[in-house]
KEDREN-436176 format. One line per field, with one value per atom (N, C-alpha, C): atom name; chain; y negated, x negated, z negated; residue number from 1. Coordinates in nm, 3 decimals. Example, Ala and Ser with C-alpha at 12.3 -4.5 7.8 and 13.67 -1.06 7.14 Angstrom:
atom: N, CA, C, N, CA, C
kette: A, A, A, A, A, A
v: 0.569, 0.450, 0.330, 0.225, 0.106, -0.003
u: -1.319, -1.230, -1.320, -1.285, -1.367, -1.290
w: -0.780, -0.780, -0.780, -0.708, -0.714, -0.787
nr: 1, 1, 1, 2, 2, 2
! end
This chain:
atom: N, CA, C, N, CA, C, N, CA, C, N, CA, C, N, CA, C, N, CA, C, N, CA, C, N, CA, C, N, CA, C, N, CA, C, N, CA, C, N, CA, C, N, CA, C, N, CA, C, N, CA, C, N, CA, C, N, CA, C, N, CA, C, N, CA, C, N, CA, C, N, CA, C, N, CA, C, N, CA, C, N, CA, C, N, CA, C, N, CA, C, N, CA, C, N, CA, C, N, CA, C, N, CA, C, N, CA, C, N, CA, C, N, CA, C, N, CA, C, N, CA, C, N, CA, C, N, CA, C, N, CA, C, N, CA, C, N, CA, C, N, CA, C, N, CA, C, N, CA, C, N, CA, C, N, CA, C, N, CA, C, N, CA, C, N, CA, C, N, CA, C, N, CA, C, N, CA, C, N, CA, C, N, CA, C, N, CA, C, N, CA, C, N, CA, C, N, CA, C, N, CA, C, N, CA, C, N, CA, C, N, CA, C, N, CA, C, N, CA, C, N, CA, C, N, CA, C, N, CA, C, N, CA, C, N, CA, C, N, CA, C, N, CA, C, N, CA, C, N, CA, C, N, CA, C, N, CA, C, N, CA, C, N, CA, C, N, CA, C, N, CA, C, N, CA, C, N, CA, C, N, CA, C, N, CA, C, N, CA, C, N, CA, C, N, CA, C, N, CA, C, N, CA, C, N, CA, C, N, CA, C, N, CA, C, N, CA, C
kette: A, A, A, A, A, A, A, A, A, A, A, A, A, A, A, A, A, A, A, A, A, A, A, A, A, A, A, A, A, A, A, A, A, A, A, A, A, A, A, A, A, A, A, A, A, A, A, A, A, A, A, A, A, A, A, A, A, A, A, A, A, A, A, A, A, A, A, A, A, A, A, A, A, A, A, A, A, A, A, A, A, A, A, A, A, A, A, A, A, A, A, A, A, A, A, A, A, A, A, A, A, A, A, A, A, A, A, A, A, A, A, A, A, A, A, A, A, A, A, A, A, A, A, A, A, A, A, A, A, A, A, A, A, A, A, A, A, A, A, A, A, A, A, A, A, A, A, A, A, A, A, A, A, A, A, A, A, A, A, A, A, A, A, A, A, A, A, A, A, A, A, A, A, A, A, A, A, A, A, A, A, A, A, A, A, A, A, A, A, A, A, A, A, A, A, A, A, A, A, A, A, A, A, A, A, A, A, A, A, A, A, A, A, A, A, A, A, A, A, A, A, A, A, A, A, A, A, A, A, A, A, A, A, A, A, A, A, A, A, A, A, A, A, A, A, A, A, A, A, A, A, A, A, A, A, A, A, A, A, A, A, A, A, A, A, A, A, A, A, A, A, A, A
v: 2.080, 2.038, 2.163, 2.166, 2.278, 2.270, 2.380, 2.383, 2.441, 2.398, 2.449, 2.598, 2.664, 2.805, 2.821, 2.724, 2.733, 2.595, 2.600, 2.479, 2.509, 2.426, 2.457, 2.453, 2.551, 2.555, 2.430, 2.368, 2.248, 2.119, 2.125, 2.003, 1.941, 1.808, 1.738, 1.695, 1.734, 1.711, 1.649, 1.582, 1.549, 1.645, 1.717, 1.811, 1.765, 1.738, 1.700, 1.825, 1.853, 1.972, 1.935, 2.022, 2.008, 2.042, 1.964, 1.988, 1.989, 2.033, 2.044, 1.915, 1.917, 1.800, 1.740, 1.607, 1.536, 1.567, 1.606, 1.647, 1.533, 1.409, 1.297, 1.237, 1.224, 1.157, 1.253, 1.379, 1.482, 1.454, 1.363, 1.334, 1.436, 1.468, 1.559, 1.495, 1.573, 1.524, 1.593, 1.524, 1.574, 1.566, 1.646, 1.641, 1.641, 1.554, 1.544, 1.604, 1.676, 1.732, 1.682, 1.638, 1.600, 1.689, 1.755, 1.843, 1.904, 1.999, 2.065, 2.207, 2.242, 2.373, 2.483, 2.585, 2.707, 2.812, 2.823, 2.917, 2.886, 2.934, 2.922, 3.045, 3.129, 3.251, 3.242, 3.122, 3.103, 3.117, 3.172, 3.188, 3.108, 3.104, 3.037, 2.949, 2.823, 2.730, 2.724, 2.759, 2.752, 2.633, 2.544, 2.426, 2.412, 2.340, 2.295, 2.149, 2.124, 1.989, 1.902, 1.782, 1.689, 1.649, 1.627, 1.573, 1.431, 1.387, 1.249, 1.153, 1.044, 0.946, 0.885, 0.878, 0.819, 0.922, 1.047, 1.152, 1.216, 1.183, 1.237, 1.381, 1.431, 1.568, 1.629, 1.748, 1.812, 1.871, 1.915, 1.985, 2.111, 2.150, 2.269, 2.348, 2.481, 2.565, 2.582, 2.553, 2.556, 2.637, 2.725, 2.798, 2.746, 2.710, 2.650, 2.734, 2.781, 2.862, 2.775, 2.834, 2.765, 2.697, 2.764, 2.713, 2.583, 2.557, 2.435, 2.316, 2.339, 2.231, 2.148, 2.017, 1.923, 1.850, 1.815, 1.740, 1.770, 1.766, 1.778, 1.658, 1.604, 1.489, 1.495, 1.497, 1.492, 1.355, 1.352, 1.224, 1.223, 1.105, 1.096, 1.126, 1.156, 1.179, 1.049, 1.064, 0.948, 0.880, 0.750, 0.677, 0.700, 0.723, 0.741, 0.604, 0.593, 0.462, 0.424, 0.297, 0.249, 0.247, 0.314, 0.317, 0.250, 0.169, 0.101, 0.200, 0.184, 0.267, 0.218, 0.306, 0.260, 0.221, 0.265, 0.231, 0.095, 0.042, -0.088, -0.199, -0.298, -0.409, -0.529, -0.520, -0.630, -0.742, -0.720, -0.825, -0.809
u: -4.354, -4.468, -4.545, -4.675, -4.755, -4.767, -4.738, -4.746, -4.879, -4.929, -5.058, -5.050, -5.163, -5.171, -5.160, -5.213, -5.203, -5.166, -5.091, -5.053, -5.080, -5.158, -5.193, -5.072, -5.065, -4.962, -4.976, -4.863, -4.863, -4.869, -4.900, -4.904, -4.765, -4.758, -4.630, -4.610, -4.495, -4.468, -4.330, -4.317, -4.186, -4.169, -4.057, -4.027, -3.899, -3.906, -3.786, -3.739, -3.608, -3.551, -3.435, -3.408, -3.290, -3.169, -3.061, -2.941, -2.817, -2.832, -2.717, -2.684, -2.570, -2.525, -2.402, -2.393, -2.277, -2.159, -2.047, -1.930, -1.872, -1.882, -1.822, -1.916, -2.044, -2.136, -2.222, -2.225, -2.308, -2.458, -2.493, -2.635, -2.693, -2.820, -2.891, -2.902, -2.880, -2.895, -3.013, -3.073, -3.190, -3.166, -3.240, -3.236, -3.380, -3.409, -3.544, -3.545, -3.652, -3.676, -3.811, -3.819, -3.946, -3.966, -4.082, -4.108, -4.246, -4.269, -4.398, -4.393, -4.496, -4.504, -4.519, -4.434, -4.450, -4.523, -4.489, -4.558, -4.528, -4.618, -4.603, -4.666, -4.586, -4.637, -4.642, -4.621, -4.620, -4.480, -4.386, -4.248, -4.150, -4.176, -4.086, -4.166, -4.124, -4.185, -4.096, -4.151, -4.078, -4.128, -4.035, -4.072, -3.978, -4.027, -3.941, -3.911, -3.788, -3.746, -3.746, -3.803, -3.807, -3.666, -3.644, -3.514, -3.499, -3.375, -3.351, -3.404, -3.463, -3.520, -3.416, -3.291, -3.185, -3.113, -3.158, -3.101, -2.975, -2.938, -2.815, -2.827, -2.950, -2.971, -3.088, -3.071, -3.184, -3.282, -3.397, -3.493, -3.427, -3.464, -3.407, -3.516, -3.505, -3.593, -3.527, -3.604, -3.551, -3.645, -3.589, -3.665, -3.625, -3.724, -3.699, -3.765, -3.685, -3.736, -3.820, -3.926, -4.018, -3.942, -3.842, -3.769, -3.695, -3.661, -3.588, -3.680, -3.809, -3.902, -3.937, -3.913, -3.944, -4.074, -4.095, -4.214, -4.250, -4.380, -4.436, -4.526, -4.520, -4.606, -4.645, -4.775, -4.815, -4.783, -4.736, -4.703, -4.758, -4.789, -4.844, -4.738, -4.786, -4.697, -4.623, -4.506, -4.431, -4.506, -4.496, -4.553, -4.464, -4.525, -4.449, -4.407, -4.283, -4.241, -4.325, -4.357, -4.437, -4.351, -4.398, -4.323, -4.406, -4.339, -4.407, -4.429, -4.539, -4.570, -4.480, -4.391, -4.300, -4.373, -4.498, -4.573, -4.642, -4.649, -4.715, -4.621, -4.675, -4.595, -4.603, -4.687, -4.701, -4.787, -4.859, -4.944, -5.087
w: -4.674, -4.755, -4.798, -4.773, -4.823, -4.975, -5.041, -5.186, -5.231, -5.347, -5.394, -5.431, -5.421, -5.460, -5.611, -5.684, -5.830, -5.886, -5.995, -6.067, -6.214, -6.281, -6.420, -6.513, -6.600, -6.703, -6.790, -6.820, -6.904, -6.826, -6.695, -6.614, -6.609, -6.614, -6.605, -6.461, -6.403, -6.262, -6.241, -6.127, -6.073, -5.956, -5.956, -5.849, -5.781, -5.651, -5.574, -5.500, -5.513, -5.451, -5.359, -5.262, -5.178, -5.262, -5.247, -5.327, -5.239, -5.115, -5.025, -4.955, -4.886, -4.810, -4.875, -4.868, -4.918, -4.827, -4.885, -4.807, -4.724, -4.772, -4.699, -4.595, -4.627, -4.535, -4.455, -4.495, -4.434, -4.448, -4.539, -4.564, -4.661, -4.639, -4.729, -4.866, -4.972, -5.107, -5.173, -5.269, -5.339, -5.489, -5.564, -5.710, -5.758, -5.854, -5.910, -6.051, -6.079, -6.211, -6.259, -6.383, -6.443, -6.563, -6.566, -6.679, -6.674, -6.764, -6.779, -6.724, -6.649, -6.584, -6.688, -6.675, -6.755, -6.672, -6.542, -6.455, -6.308, -6.222, -6.076, -6.015, -5.950, -5.889, -5.737, -5.683, -5.538, -5.479, -5.556, -5.509, -5.595, -5.727, -5.820, -5.914, -5.926, -6.019, -6.142, -6.257, -6.382, -6.461, -6.496, -6.574, -6.693, -6.792, -6.900, -6.871, -6.832, -6.796, -6.920, -6.907, -7.020, -7.061, -7.189, -7.231, -7.179, -7.161, -7.117, -7.223, -7.178, -7.271, -7.362, -7.315, -7.398, -7.484, -7.479, -7.563, -7.506, -7.383, -7.326, -7.276, -7.259, -7.212, -7.286, -7.343, -7.410, -7.309, -7.356, -7.270, -7.216, -7.093, -7.031, -6.961, -6.966, -6.885, -6.748, -6.642, -6.506, -6.418, -6.335, -6.235, -6.098, -6.016, -5.885, -5.778, -5.683, -5.571, -5.477, -5.426, -5.334, -5.219, -5.165, -5.049, -5.078, -5.203, -5.240, -5.264, -5.282, -5.317, -5.194, -5.207, -5.100, -5.131, -5.259, -5.298, -5.443, -5.470, -5.605, -5.627, -5.748, -5.777, -5.924, -5.955, -6.097, -6.154, -6.276, -6.340, -6.482, -6.534, -6.669, -6.775, -6.893, -7.007, -7.039, -7.099, -7.146, -7.258, -7.262, -7.375, -7.495, -7.608, -7.732, -7.782, -7.830, -7.884, -8.004, -8.014, -8.126, -8.251, -8.354, -8.480, -8.587, -8.663, -8.773, -8.885, -8.951, -9.068, -9.183, -9.236, -9.341, -9.470, -9.484, -9.605, -9.595, -9.471, -9.458, -9.502, -9.563, -9.613, -9.521, -9.420, -9.326, -9.376, -9.483, -9.540, -9.499
nr: 1, 1, 1, 2, 2, 2, 3, 3, 3, 4, 4, 4, 5, 5, 5, 6, 6, 6, 7, 7, 7, 8, 8, 8, 9, 9, 9, 10, 10, 10, 11, 11, 11, 12, 12, 12, 13, 13, 13, 14, 14, 14, 15, 15, 15, 16, 16, 16, 17, 17, 17, 18, 18, 18, 19, 19, 19, 20, 20, 20, 21, 21, 21, 22, 22, 22, 23, 23, 23, 24, 24, 24, 25, 25, 25, 26, 26, 26, 27, 27, 27, 28, 28, 28, 29, 29, 29, 30, 30, 30, 31, 31, 31, 32, 32, 32, 33, 33, 33, 34, 34, 34, 35, 35, 35, 36, 36, 36, 37, 37, 37, 38, 38, 38, 39, 39, 39, 40, 40, 40, 41, 41, 41, 42, 42, 42, 43, 43, 43, 44, 44, 44, 45, 45, 45, 46, 46, 46, 47, 47, 47, 48, 48, 48, 49, 49, 49, 50, 50, 50, 51, 51, 51, 52, 52, 52, 53, 53, 53, 54, 54, 54, 55, 55, 55, 56, 56, 56, 57, 57, 57, 58, 58, 58, 59, 59, 59, 60, 60, 60, 61, 61, 61, 62, 62, 62, 63, 63, 63, 64, 64, 64, 65, 65, 65, 66, 66, 66, 67, 67, 67, 68, 68, 68, 69, 69, 69, 70, 70, 70, 71, 71, 71, 72, 72, 72, 73, 73, 73, 74, 74, 74, 75, 75, 75, 76, 76, 76, 77, 77, 77, 78, 78, 78, 79, 79, 79, 80, 80, 80, 81, 81, 81, 82, 82, 82, 83, 83, 83, 84, 84, 84, 85, 85, 85, 86, 86, 86, 87, 87, 87, 88, 88, 88, 89, 89, 89, 90, 90, 90, 91, 91, 91
! end
C-alpha cells in the first residue's frame, strides 16, 4: 500500500499492521491500532492509541515502522456518552 507523504498531527486513524504468522495455521496475522497521530516522518508513524472503550486498556504511545503498515484509514472521533445534567430536575 502506498503511504501518504504527510499525515496531519492529531488525525484519528485505524492502522493495520503485520503481526507475524500463526504457528498452527501458518496464516498471516494482523493487529489494528486506533489512535491519534503524534508524528509521521515517512519511516515511523507515532500514534497515541485510544484507550479501550470498556476501560480494559489505557491510552498508549505506539511507534509503528513503515514496513509493518498494511493499511491506514481515517476514522471519526468516538461519540461521547450522553450524560445527564445532575442539576436538572427533569421538570
